[in-house]
C-alpha positions in Angstrom: -15.7 -14.1 14.2 -19.1 -15.4 13.2 -19.4 -16.2 9.5 -22.5 -16.6 7.3 -23.0 -19.8 5.3 -22.0 -18.0 2.1 -18.8 -16.6 3.7 -17.9 -20.1 5.0 -18.4 -21.5 1.5 -16.3 -18.8 -0.2 -13.5 -19.4 2.2 -13.7 -23.1 1.5 -13.6 -22.4 -2.3 -10.5 -20.2 -1.7 -8.7 -23.1 0.0 -9.7 -25.5 -2.7 -8.4 -23.2 -5.4 -5.1 -23.0 -3.6 -5.1 -26.8 -3.3 -5.4 -27.1 -7.0 -2.1 -25.2 -7.4 -3.7 -21.8 -8.4 -2.9 -18.6 -6.5 -6.2 -16.7 -6.1 -4.2 -13.5 -5.4 -1.3 -13.6 -8.0 1.5 -11.0 -7.8 2.2 -10.7 -11.5 1.0 -7.7 -13.6 -2.0 -8.5 -15.7 -1.7 -6.3 -18.8 -4.9 -4.5 -19.9 -5.2 -3.0 -23.4 -8.8 -1.8 -23.4 -12.0 -1.3 -21.3 -15.7 -2.1 -21.4 -16.8 1.3 -22.5 -14.2 1.6 -25.3 -15.3 -1.8 -26.6 -19.0 -0.9 -26.5 -18.5 2.5 -28.2 -16.0 1.5 -30.9 -16.6 -2.2 -31.9 -17.5 -2.6 -35.5 -18.5 -6.0 -36.8 -17.5 -5.1 -40.4 -14.1 -3.9 -39.3 -13.5 -6.8 -37.1 -11.6 -4.7 -34.6 -11.0 -5.7 -31.0 -9.8 -9.2 -32.0 -7.1 -9.3 -29.4 -8.4 -7.8 -26.2 -7.1 -8.1 -22.7 -9.4 -6.9 -19.9 -10.1 -7.5 -16.3 -13.2 -7.0 -14.1 -15.4 -8.2 -11.3 -17.9 -11.0 -12.0 -21.4 -9.4 -11.6 -23.6 -12.1 -13.0 -23.3 -15.4 -14.9 -25.3 -18.1 -16.6 -23.5 -21.5 -16.4 -24.6 -23.9 -19.2 -22.7 -27.2 -19.6 -19.5 -26.7 -21.6 -20.2 -22.9 -22.3 -21.3 -20.1 -20.2 -22.1 -16.4 -20.3 -21.1 -13.9 -17.6 -20.9 -10.2 -17.0 -17.9 -8.5 -15.7 -17.5 -4.9 -14.4 -14.4 -2.8 -14.8 -13.9 0.9 -13.9 -15.9 2.0 -17.0 -18.9 -0.2 -16.8 -20.1 -3.8 -17.6 -19.7 -6.1 -20.5 -20.8 -9.6 -21.4 -18.3 -12.4 -21.8 -18.7 -15.9 -23.4 -16.6 -18.6 -21.8 -16.3 -22.0 -23.6 -14.5 -24.9 -21.9 -12.4 -26.0 -24.8 -11.2 -22.5 -25.5 -9.7 -21.8 -22.0 -8.6 -25.4 -21.2 -5.8 -26.8 -23.4 -5.5 -30.5 -23.7 -7.4 -33.0 -21.5 -7.2 -31.0 -18.3 -10.5 -29.1 -18.0 -10.1 -28.1 -14.4 -10.0 -24.4 -15.1 -13.5 -24.5 -16.5 -15.2 -27.5 -14.9 -14.0 -26.8 -11.4 -12.7 -23.3 -11.1 -15.0 -21.3 -13.3 -18.2 -23.3 -12.8 -17.9 -24.2 -9.1 -15.3 -22.1 -7.2 -15.8 -18.6 -8.6 -18.5 -16.4 -7.2 -20.1 -13.1 -7.9 -17.7 -10.4 -6.9 -14.5 -12.3 -7.8 -12.1 -10.5 -10.1 -10.8 -12.2 -13.2 -8.5 -11.3 -16.1 -9.4 -12.5 -19.6 -8.1 -12.3 -23.2 -10.2 -12.9 -26.3 -12.0 -11.3 -29.2 -15.2 -9.3 -29.5 -18.3 -10.3 -31.4 -22.0 -9.7 -31.3 -24.5 -12.4 -30.2 -27.6 -13.3 -32.1 -29.4 -10.9 -29.7 -27.1 -8.1 -30.8 -25.1 -7.8 -27.5 -21.5 -6.9 -27.7 -19.6 -9.8 -26.1 -16.0 -10.9 -25.5 -15.3 -14.5 -26.6 -12.8 -15.6 -23.9 -9.7 -17.4 -25.0 -7.9 -17.3 -21.7 -8.9 -16.7 -18.1 -7.0 -16.0 -14.9 -8.2 -15.6 -11.3 -6.9 -12.3 -10.0 -8.8 -11.9 -6.7 -11.1 -14.3 -4.8 -13.7 -12.4 -2.7 -14.7 -14.1 0.5 -17.6 -11.9 1.4 -20.7 -11.7 -0.9 -21.8 -8.5 -2.6 -25.4 -7.2 -2.0 -27.5 -8.8 -4.8 -29.1 -6.2 -7.1 -32.0 -7.4 -9.2 -33.7 -5.3 -11.9 -37.0 -5.9 -13.6 -38.6 -4.0 -16.5 -42.4 -3.6 -16.9 -44.4 -3.5 -20.0 -43.9 0.3 -20.4 -40.1 -0.1 -20.2 -39.7 1.3 -16.8 -37.0 -0.5 -14.7 -37.2 -1.2 -11.0 -34.2 -2.3 -8.9 -34.5 -4.6 -5.9 -32.2 -5.3 -3.0 -30.1 -2.2 -4.0 -27.4 -1.2 -1.6 -29.3 2.0 -0.8 -29.3 2.4 3.0 -27.7 5.8 3.4 -25.7 5.0 6.5 -24.3 1.8 5.0 -23.5 3.6 1.8 -21.3 6.1 3.7 -19.7 3.5 5.9 -19.1 1.0 3.1 -18.4 3.3 0.2 -16.4 0.6 -1.5 -19.6 -1.5 -1.8 -21.7 1.5 -2.9 -19.2 2.2 -5.7 -19.2 -1.4 -6.9 -23.0 -1.9 -7.1 -24.3 1.7 -7.8 -22.9 3.2 -11.0 -24.6 6.5 -10.2 -22.4 6.9 -7.2 -19.3 6.4 -9.3 -20.6 9.1 -11.6 -20.9 11.6 -8.8 -17.2 11.3 -8.0 -16.2 11.4 -11.7 -18.1 14.7 -11.9 -16.4 16.0 -8.7 -13.0 15.3 -10.3 -14.1 17.0 -13.5 -15.2 20.1 -11.5 -11.8 20.3 -9.8 -9.9 19.8 -13.1 -11.9 22.5 -14.9 -11.3 25.0 -12.1 -7.6 24.2 -12.2 -7.7 24.6 -16.0 -9.2 28.1 -15.8 -6.8 29.3 -13.1 -3.7 27.9 -14.9 -4.9 29.5 -18.2 -5.0 32.8 -16.3 -1.4 32.3 -15.0 -2.2 31.5 -11.4 0.4 29.5 -9.5 -0.8 26.4 -7.6 0.7 26.3 -4.2 0.6 24.4 -0.9 0.3 25.9 2.6 0.4 24.5 6.1 -2.4 22.3 7.3 -1.0 22.3 10.9 -0.9 26.0 12.0 0.4 27.6 15.2 -2.4 30.2 14.9 -5.7 29.4 13.2 -7.1 32.2 11.1 -8.7 33.2 7.8 -12.3 32.4 8.9 -14.7 32.5 11.8 -14.8 29.0 13.1 -13.9 26.7 16.0 -10.6 24.8 15.3 -9.4 21.3 16.0 -6.5 21.4 18.5 -3.6 19.1 18.8 -0.1 19.2 20.4 3.4 18.9 18.9 5.6 17.0 21.3 9.0 18.0 20.0 8.2 21.7 19.8 6.0 21.5 22.8 3.4 23.9 21.3 -0.3 23.6 20.5 -1.1 23.3 16.8 -4.4 23.7 15.0 -5.8 22.0 11.9 -6.4 24.9 9.5 -9.9 26.4 9.3 -8.8 28.3 6.1 -5.6 28.9 4.2 -6.4 32.6 3.4 -3.7 34.3 5.5 -0.9 32.1 4.1 -2.0 32.7 0.5 -2.0 36.4 1.1 1.5 36.2 2.5 2.5 34.8 -0.9 0.9 37.9 -2.6 3.0 40.0 -0.3 6.0 37.9 -1.5 5.5 39.0 -5.1 3.2 36.4 -6.8 0.4 38.0 -8.8 -2.0 35.1 -8.5 -2.0 31.9 -6.3 -4.5 29.1 -5.6 -4.8 26.0 -3.5 -7.2 23.1 -3.3 -7.3 22.8 0.4 -8.7 20.4 3.0 -10.0 22.6 5.8 -11.3 21.5 9.2 -13.9 23.1 11.5 -15.0 21.7 14.8 -18.6 22.6 14.4 -22.0 21.0 13.9 -22.8 18.4 11.2 -25.7 18.6 8.8 -26.6 17.9 5.2 -24.3 20.9 4.3 -21.5 20.5 6.9 -18.8 18.0 7.4 -15.9 18.7 9.8 -13.4 18.1 7.0 -14.2 19.8 3.7 -12.6 21.0 0.5 -12.2 24.6 -0.7 -10.4 26.2 -3.6 -9.0 29.5 -2.5 -7.3 31.9 -4.9 -6.0 35.4 -4.7 -5.1 37.8 -7.4 -3.1 41.1 -7.1 -4.4 44.4 -8.5 -8.0 43.3 -8.7 -11.1 43.9 -6.5 -14.4 42.2 -5.6 -16.2 43.6 -8.6 -13.6 42.0 -11.0 -14.0 38.8 -9.0 -17.7 38.7 -9.5 -17.4 38.9 -13.2 -14.5 36.3 -13.2 -16.5 33.8 -11.1 -19.6 34.1 -13.2 -17.7 33.3 -16.4 -15.8 30.5 -14.7 -18.9 28.8 -13.3 -20.7 29.0 -16.6 -17.7 27.2 -18.2 -17.5 24.6 -15.5 -21.2 23.8 -15.5 -21.3 23.4 -19.3 -18.1 21.3 -19.3 -19.3 19.0 -16.5 -23.0 18.8 -17.1 -23.2 19.4 -20.9 -25.5 22.4 -20.3 -25.7 25.5 -18.2 -29.1 24.4 -16.9 -29.1 21.8 -14.1 -31.7 20.2 -11.9 -31.2 20.1 -8.2 -34.1 18.4 -6.4 -37.3 20.3 -7.4 -35.3 23.3 -8.5 -34.2 24.1 -12.0 -31.0 26.3 -12.0 -29.9 28.3 -15.0 -26.3 29.4 -14.7 -26.4 31.2 -18.1 -28.8 33.9 -17.0 -27.3 37.1 -15.7 -26.8 36.6 -12.0 -28.7 39.0 -9.7 -26.9 41.1 -7.1 -28.3 42.4 -3.8 -26.5 44.0 -0.9 -26.9 42.3 2.4 -29.3 45.0 3.7 -31.3 44.9 0.4 -31.7 41.1 0.7 -32.9 41.3 4.3 -35.4 44.0 3.4 -36.6 42.2 0.3 -37.4 39.0 2.2 -38.4 40.3 5.6 -39.7 43.9 4.9 -37.4 45.1 7.7 -34.6 47.6 7.1 -31.8 46.9 9.6 -29.2 49.1 8.0 -29.4 51.8 10.6 -30.2 49.7 13.6 -27.8 49.2 16.6 -27.1 45.8 18.2 -30.0 46.0 20.7 -32.5 46.9 18.0 -31.4 44.0 15.8 -31.5 41.6 18.7 -35.2 42.6 19.2 -35.8 42.0 15.5 -34.3 38.5 15.9 -36.7 37.9 18.8 -39.7 39.1 16.7 -38.7 36.8 13.8 -38.0 33.8 16.1 -34.4 33.8 15.0 -32.3 32.0 17.6 -29.4 34.0 18.9 -27.2 34.2 22.1 -25.6 36.9 24.2 -22.1 36.3 22.6 -23.3 37.5 19.2 -22.4 41.0 18.1 -24.2 43.1 15.6 -22.7 41.5 12.6 -23.4 37.9 13.7 -27.0 38.9 14.5 -27.5 40.2 10.9 -25.9 37.0 9.6 -28.3 34.9 11.5 -31.3 36.9 10.1 -30.0 36.5 6.6 -29.2 32.8 7.0 -32.6 31.9 8.2 -34.9 34.3 6.4 -33.2 35.1 3.1 -30.6 32.5 2.0 -33.1 29.6 1.5 -35.1 31.7 -1.0 -32.1 32.3 -3.3 -32.2 29.4 -5.7 -30.7 30.9 -8.9 -27.1 32.0 -8.7 -27.2 35.3 -6.8 -24.5 37.6 -5.4 -25.0 39.1 -1.9 -22.7 42.1 -1.6 -21.6 44.9 0.8 -21.7 43.2 4.2 -21.6 45.1 7.5 -18.1 45.7 8.6 -18.7 43.7 11.9 -19.2 40.5 9.8 -16.0 40.7 7.8 -12.8 41.2 9.6 -10.6 40.5 6.6 -12.5 42.5 3.9 -11.6 46.0 2.8 -13.8 48.9 3.9 -16.3 49.9 1.2 -15.0 52.7 -1.0 -18.4 54.5 -1.0 -20.5 53.2 1.8 -19.6 53.8 5.5 -20.0 50.8 7.8 -19.8 48.3 5.0 -17.0 46.2 3.4 -16.3 45.0 -0.2 -17.4 41.5 0.1 -19.7 39.1 -1.7 -21.1 35.6 -1.3 -22.4 33.5 -4.1 -25.7 31.8 -3.0 -27.2 29.0 -5.1 -29.9 26.5 -4.3 -30.3 28.2 -1.0 -26.7 27.8 0.2 -23.4 29.8 0.1 -21.0 28.4 -2.5 -18.3 31.2 -2.6 -17.1 33.9 -0.2 -14.9 36.7 -1.6 -13.4 40.1 -0.6 -11.5 43.0 -1.7 -8.8 42.1 0.8 -7.6 44.5 3.5 -4.1 45.6 2.7 -3.9 48.4 5.3 -2.0 46.9 8.3 -3.4 49.4 10.8 -7.0 48.8 9.8 -6.4 45.0 9.9 -4.9 45.2 13.4 -8.0 47.1 14.7 -10.3 44.6 13.1 -8.4 41.7 14.8 -8.6 43.5 18.1 -12.4 43.8 17.7 -12.5 40.0 17.1 -10.5 39.5 20.3 -13.2 41.4 22.2 -15.9 39.2 20.7 -13.9 36.2 21.8 -13.7 37.5 25.3 -17.5 37.8 25.2 -17.8 34.1 24.6 -17.8 33.9 20.8 -15.7 30.7 20.2 -15.7 31.3 16.5 -14.1 34.8 16.6 -10.8 35.3 14.9 -7.5 35.4 16.7 -4.8 38.1 16.2 -2.0 36.9 14.0 1.1 39.1 14.5 3.1 37.5 11.8 0.4 38.1 9.2 0.2 41.8 10.3 4.0 42.0 9.9 3.6 40.7 6.4 1.0 43.4 5.6 3.4 46.1 7.1 5.8 45.3 4.3 3.1 46.1 1.8 0.5 44.0 0.0 -0.8 45.2 -3.4 -4.6 45.7 -3.8 -5.9 42.1 -3.9 -9.1 40.2 -4.6 -9.6 36.7 -3.0 -12.2 34.0 -2.9 -13.0 30.6 -1.4 -15.1 28.2 -3.4 -16.8 25.3 -1.6 -16.0 22.3 -3.7 -18.4 20.0 -1.8 -21.4 22.2 -2.1 -20.7 23.0 -5.8 -20.5 19.3 -6.4 -23.8 18.7 -4.6 -25.6 21.1 -7.0 -24.0 19.8 -10.2 -24.7 16.1 -9.2 -28.2 16.7 -7.8 -27.1 15.4 -4.4 -29.2 15.8 -1.3 -26.3 15.7 1.3 -22.7 16.6 1.5 -22.1 13.0 2.6 -23.1 11.9 -0.9 -20.2 13.8 -2.5 -17.5 12.8 0.0 -15.9 9.4 -0.5 -15.6 8.9 3.2 -17.7 11.3 5.3 -17.1 11.6 9.0 -19.5 9.4 11.1 -20.1 8.2 14.6 -18.4 4.8 15.3 -20.5 1.9 14.2 -22.3 0.1 16.9 -21.1 -3.5 17.0 -23.8 -6.2 17.5 -23.2 -8.4 20.5 
């Protein structure tokens, strides 16, 4: 392994620390009683609080000056300045800890634990006066150096930031260390999930877990990942959705269930697609898609306000207002609005011609429903910036949605579109086992035509329906896409800790 000069020097420092009888990776617990943010928020010079603090963090900068030095450490909450004086951390005549360890052997990126008391410098900066110092982890690889300058107008500019997108995704741990805005994205993601869970728990939903490895993949139109179980000698599939299992639980007698699920689809990758993604799916008995639209609108307004502090958010150049009444268009209305073409009465051949005229790419495997979906996705969806419900889909597009109570050829389904992308997909769920079987059989025919995303027939699920499922409303919420909007992120990779990527090319 080829090492840089800095890496060689850090490894040498590590060995020299060990030779001095100090373990640079100690096993003992280091007790922490506060954090940087708490100190900065609550320290009061008059009250003289925080006079016995114990805190740890990574050294991010330092100014070594003779027998006293300033440094900045970073913990999980932020950065804080520390003041280290030789005679305070070194008892008696042995000054090795300061003169040798702190001044010469510690580097930026090393993790230390300190105790001390808080004061304000003459410049007014909240600072910890260190009374004891312990090495907790010696880093042997240097961090990217981040320098920041401020011009006369007070605008700051960062240099040498760890900003290369590919490196950020491959070395997320470095990104999180040096870019606080990245840490904030994932804190918001966690807050979004927590608030959804709070809403559902308050409404007496039961959080459940369903199989990730499934003998039959179902619940969505997508290509699965396939594996093999050696003991059972059967193929298994990573789930593309957990819908059919959750609805089995409704059959079993639960009135409301939900799951935060990792789903997997063997499809293309883009700014909006990763082969592994997170959904929250929930199902509630004795409700329909109209009830679900009202519920989701109220839920999202609460989530956005909780996470962002306002129901108005910026996403790129777009300003999105979740507080306004959300517009509703049927699928056919949306297509006519943005293309001036009414496809509602057209057969497959006619719609295929419309696709050709609009330069919408399609293939021979696509049936009427998929052709309509392609038109909508290309010509309509990008124009829907404010939260908008698209309702009443053609029956061919929705094998798991109940037939519309008033409109022939349509189903009771809606998608929530925001910032030009689908965020939620919901149905009044089919609970007629005969109708569901017929829909599955139509999907099988599409699969035989070459549609590798067509659904397969699940006999056990049909058996469950035959025992009787109450009227049910269900929905899947794309957590990754929702997080993108609420964090103003350009790519799904920005909101996944470890997005899937091609193997890194090794330099020879």
